[in-house]
Z-matrix of the N, CA and C atoms (Angstrom, degrees):
N
C 1 1.432
C 2 1.525 1 108.72
N 3 1.326 2 118.43 1 107.51
C 4 1.451 3 120.63 2 -178.86
C 5 1.527 4 110.95 3 -69.99
N 6 1.313 5 115.09 4 147.34
C 7 1.457 6 119.38 5 177.77
C 8 1.520 7 108.59 6 -125.62
N 9 1.308 8 115.72 7 158.91
C 10 1.458 9 120.75 8 179.90
C 11 1.519 10 109.88 9 -69.00
N 12 1.315 11 114.68 10 148.45
C 13 1.463 12 118.75 11 178.50
C 14 1.526 13 109.99 12 -69.94
N 15 1.309 14 115.06 13 151.82
C 16 1.454 15 121.49 14 178.18
C 17 1.528 16 108.42 15 -75.09
N 18 1.313 17 116.45 16 128.38
C 19 1.468 18 120.14 17 179.16
C 20 1.529 19 109.40 18 -86.61
N 21 1.331 20 117.09 19 156.84
C 22 1.467 21 118.82 20 178.03
C 23 1.530 22 113.92 21 -55.89
N 24 1.353 23 120.07 22 -41.77
C 25 1.469 24 117.69 23 177.13
C 26 1.537 25 113.02 24 -64.10
N 27 1.343 26 116.50 25 -35.79
C 28 1.469 27 118.93 26 177.29
C 29 1.527 28 110.45 27 -66.52
N 30 1.333 29 116.96 28 -40.25
C 31 1.469 30 120.38 29 178.00
C 32 1.519 31 110.13 30 -60.31
N 33 1.325 32 116.94 31 -42.68
C 34 1.467 33 120.62 32 178.69
C 35 1.524 34 111.05 33 -63.71
N 36 1.332 35 116.10 34 -40.73
C 37 1.464 36 120.41 35 -179.44
C 38 1.526 37 110.85 36 -65.24
N 39 1.345 38 116.88 37 -45.61
C 40 1.462 39 120.30 38 179.81
C 41 1.529 40 111.53 39 -66.26
N 42 1.312 41 117.08 40 -38.50
C 43 1.468 42 120.20 41 178.07
C 44 1.534 43 110.21 42 -64.21
N 45 1.316 44 116.36 43 -45.29
C 46 1.471 45 119.53 44 178.91
C 47 1.520 46 110.84 45 -62.43
N 48 1.321 47 115.52 46 -38.34
C 49 1.468 48 120.10 47 179.01
C 50 1.528 49 111.57 48 -63.83
N 51 1.331 50 115.96 49 -30.42
C 52 1.465 51 121.20 50 178.68
C 53 1.526 52 111.93 51 -86.46
N 54 1.339 53 116.45 52 1.86
C 55 1.462 54 119.85 53 179.11
C 56 1.515 55 113.06 54 85.10
N 57 1.327 56 116.94 55 20.14
C 58 1.461 57 122.27 56 -178.93
C 59 1.528 58 110.21 57 -123.41
N 60 1.315 59 117.62 58 72.01
C 61 1.465 60 118.66 59 -179.05
C 62 1.531 61 110.55 60 -60.78
N 63 1.335 62 115.30 61 138.48
C 64 1.463 63 121.30 62 -177.12
C 65 1.518 64 111.10 63 -108.65
N 66 1.348 65 116.57 64 143.47
C 67 1.457 66 118.52 65 170.43
C 68 1.534 67 108.79 66 -65.22
N 69 1.313 68 117.02 67 151.26
C 70 1.463 69 121.58 68 -176.83
C 71 1.523 70 113.19 69 -54.94
N 72 1.323 71 117.60 70 -34.70
C 73 1.468 72 120.05 71 -176.76
C 74 1.531 73 113.06 72 -75.43
N 75 1.319 74 119.15 73 -5.19
C 76 1.468 75 122.58 74 -178.70
C 77 1.530 76 113.25 75 -101.20
N 78 1.319 77 118.72 76 -11.09
C 79 1.464 78 122.02 77 -175.32
C 80 1.526 79 112.45 78 -56.46
N 81 1.318 80 117.47 79 -47.96
C 82 1.470 81 120.95 80 -177.41
C 83 1.525 82 111.29 81 -66.01
N 84 1.328 83 117.11 82 -41.55
C 85 1.464 84 120.19 83 -179.52
C 86 1.524 85 111.24 84 -65.50
N 87 1.316 86 116.83 85 -40.97
C 88 1.466 87 120.39 86 179.28
C 89 1.525 88 110.27 87 -66.33
N 90 1.320 89 117.06 88 -41.06
C 91 1.466 90 120.44 89 178.54
C 92 1.524 91 110.74 90 -62.54
N 93 1.333 92 117.29 91 -43.11
C 94 1.465 93 120.82 92 179.50
C 95 1.523 94 110.99 93 -65.06
N 96 1.314 95 117.63 94 -40.91
C 97 1.468 96 121.35 95 178.93
C 98 1.524 97 110.91 96 -65.49
N 99 1.320 98 116.83 97 -42.77
C 100 1.469 99 120.62 98 178.60
C 101 1.524 100 110.67 99 -63.31
N 102 1.327 101 117.63 100 -39.68
C 103 1.463 102 120.73 101 178.01
C 104 1.524 103 111.14 102 -64.29
N 105 1.341 104 116.36 103 -39.74
C 106 1.462 105 119.65 104 178.66
C 107 1.530 106 110.72 105 -64.45
N 108 1.321 107 116.58 106 -46.30
C 109 1.466 108 120.50 107 178.83
C 110 1.526 109 109.94 108 -59.75
N 111 1.316 110 116.92 109 -42.58
C 112 1.463 111 120.82 110 179.02
C 113 1.528 112 111.00 111 -60.85
N 114 1.331 113 117.78 112 -40.57
C 115 1.471 114 120.21 113 -179.65
C 116 1.527 115 111.40 114 -67.69
N 117 1.331 116 117.37 115 -36.54
C 118 1.467 117 120.56 116 177.87
C 119 1.524 118 110.58 117 -67.67
N 120 1.317 119 117.19 118 -44.44
C 121 1.464 120 121.14 119 179.36
C 122 1.528 121 110.47 120 -63.55
N 123 1.327 122 117.14 121 -37.32
C 124 1.464 123 120.47 122 178.86
C 125 1.526 124 110.88 123 -61.62
N 126 1.330 125 117.48 124 -39.51
C 127 1.467 126 121.19 125 177.88
C 128 1.528 127 109.79 126 -67.02
N 129 1.317 128 117.60 127 -42.31
C 130 1.469 129 120.62 128 179.83
C 131 1.522 130 111.36 129 -63.19
N 132 1.323 131 117.04 130 -34.91
C 133 1.464 132 120.15 131 179.53
C 134 1.518 133 112.27 132 -67.16
N 135 1.325 134 117.40 133 -22.15
C 136 1.461 135 121.32 134 -179.27
C 137 1.526 136 112.65 135 -83.87
N 138 1.327 137 118.09 136 -12.38
C 139 1.463 138 120.88 137 -178.12
C 140 1.521 139 111.09 138 -70.08
N 141 1.318 140 115.19 139 141.51
C 142 1.457 141 121.18 140 177.02
C 143 1.524 142 108.01 141 -102.70
N 144 1.307 143 116.62 142 109.08
C 145 1.457 144 120.37 143 -178.92
C 146 1.523 145 111.93 144 -87.62
N 147 1.320 146 117.44 145 -7.24
C 148 1.458 147 122.07 146 173.79
C 149 1.509 148 113.87 147 47.67
N 150 1.331 149 115.73 148 -118.49
C 151 1.460 150 121.63 149 -176.14
C 152 1.522 151 112.88 150 -94.09
N 153 1.312 152 117.72 151 19.66
C 154 1.457 153 120.30 152 179.40
C 155 1.524 154 109.27 153 -66.89
N 156 1.338 155 116.89 154 121.62
C 157 1.464 156 118.40 155 -179.60
C 158 1.526 157 110.56 156 -71.70
N 159 1.312 158 118.05 157 156.61
C 160 1.461 159 120.46 158 178.12
C 161 1.526 160 110.68 159 -65.82
N 162 1.305 161 116.97 160 158.53
C 163 1.460 162 121.92 161 -178.11
C 164 1.526 163 111.85 162 -58.65
N 165 1.315 164 117.61 163 -28.81
C 166 1.468 165 120.18 164 -179.32
C 167 1.526 166 111.81 165 -66.32
N 168 1.332 167 118.56 166 -16.17
C 169 1.460 168 122.06 167 179.28
C 170 1.525 169 111.69 168 -81.76
N 171 1.331 170 118.05 169 -14.99
C 172 1.466 171 122.09 170 -178.65
C 173 1.519 172 110.11 171 -81.50
N 174 1.304 173 116.97 172 132.63
C 175 1.456 174 122.03 173 178.72
C 176 1.527 175 109.27 174 -120.69
N 177 1.303 176 115.74 175 105.53
C 178 1.462 177 120.87 176 179.27
C 179 1.521 178 109.42 177 -67.50
N 180 1.304 179 116.72 178 143.89
C 181 1.450 180 121.39 179 177.08
C 182 1.512 181 113.70 180 91.74
N 183 1.305 182 119.00 181 -9.58
C 184 1.457 183 121.17 182 179.85
C 185 1.520 184 111.65 183 -103.24
N 186 1.324 185 115.78 184 13.51
C 187 1.453 186 119.56 185 179.04
C 188 1.525 187 109.70 186 -79.09
N 189 1.331 188 116.16 187 145.09
C 190 1.449 189 120.68 188 175.74
C 191 1.523 190 107.53 189 -97.90
N 192 1.305 191 115.60 190 120.52
C 193 1.454 192 120.68 191 -179.95
C 194 1.526 193 109.27 192 -95.37
N 195 1.299 194 116.27 193 130.10
C 196 1.458 195 122.26 194 -179.68
C 197 1.528 196 107.89 195 -113.50
N 198 1.309 197 116.24 196 122.42
C 199 1.452 198 120.52 197 -177.16
C 200 1.520 199 113.06 198 -81.75
N 201 1.319 200 117.80 199 -4.01
C 202 1.461 201 120.48 200 -179.99
C 203 1.525 202 109.64 201 -66.83
N 204 1.330 203 113.48 202 141.54
C 205 1.460 204 118.88 203 178.81
C 206 1.495 205 110.46 204 -107.35
């Protein structure tokens, strides 16, 4: 589901709402960065991890190393 890009005034409003007021010259850069992050997260949400166990199931150090080539 595509969404509209974040505009610089919206980025400033959301930042101020979060207690992070932005200088006027940063609004466009913050909006562009937020849009990029949103596009990356959207791609990650589409991945099918299937039967991949959670990271907590991995135990480092219990791997068996085989020197055979």
